[in-house]
Every structure is written in C-alpha cells, then in structure tokens.
N, C-alpha and C positions, 0 to 999 in steps of 0.2 A: 746227724743229730745224735747226741749221746743217749744211751739207753735208760739210765736211771736219773732221778732228780738229783742234781748236784747240790752240795752244801759247801759254801765258800767261807773261809775264815778271813775276815777283814781286819787288818792291823789298824788300830785306832790309837792315836797318841796326840799329845799337845806339845806344840813347839812354837816359841816366839809369839805367844798369845793366840795362835790359831789351832783349831782342831783339825787333824789330818786323818784320812782313811785311805788305805792302800791295799790292793790285792793284785798280785802279778798274774794269777791264772785267768781272771775275767777278761782283760785287765782293767782296773780302775785306779785312779788316784785323784782325790779331791780334797778340798779344805773349806772350812767355814769358821766364822767367829765364835760359835757356841756348839756344844755337843748336840743339842737338839736340832740345830740348823744343819749340822753335819749329817745326822741320820736322815733328815729330809732330802738332802742333796744326794746321798748314797742311793736312797730309794728312787730318786728322780732319774739317775743315770744307769744304775746297775741292771735293771730288767732289760732295757733296750740293748745294752752291750752284751748281755748274756744271750739274747735272741740272735743278734748279729753274728756272734761267734759260735753259734750252733750248740750252746750248752742246754738251752730249753726252747721249746716251741711256744709254750705258754708262759709269759713273763710272771704270772701269778704263782707259778710253781717254784720260783727261785727261792732258795733258802740262804740266809746270810748269818754268820756267827762272828763274834769277836772274842778276843782273849778276855775281855771284861765281862761279857754276858754270854750265856749259852746260845741265845738266838736273838737276832736283831729283827724284831717284828715291826711291821709297818704301822701298827696302831698301839703298840705297848707304851705305857708310861714307864720309863726306865729311871732308876736312881742315878745320881751323878757317879762317875767312875772313880771317885777319890777314895 
C-alpha cells in the first residue's frame, strides 16, 4: 500500500460524440454519452481499481483531478467544460 493519499489527473475529452476519461496510472479508460454520465462512470470504477492496485485501502480517500477542473468531486455540480 502506498503511504500518502494519491491524487490522479484524469484526462477528459470529447471525441465522436462521446466523452472519454483516461488515466494510465490507475489505470482507467471509460466513456459515456454525456459529461455527467462520464463522471458517474469514473466514480463507479476508479475507487475499486485504486484499491485493487494498492493505491488506497479506503476507496473514499481517492482524489481525482482533471485538466478542466481542480478536483472531480463525487457530489459536486460542475459547469460544462466548454
């Protein structure tokens, strides 16, 4: 298990009508038809992957950031990234 709580930068972009999120360190790659659905999907899979890969023992301590926003919160209402 890693010693400090990690913070991962997730690359988020839109391609061919789909929103895509990628991080090679966790690793995750997922897509959804909307930005809000993409955030839901990321928070659905990232905590489990972080635990399985030894990044965190408590999935609630996982921190995600994107180039569009400083932190991707599980409960935040975020503006559209345009």
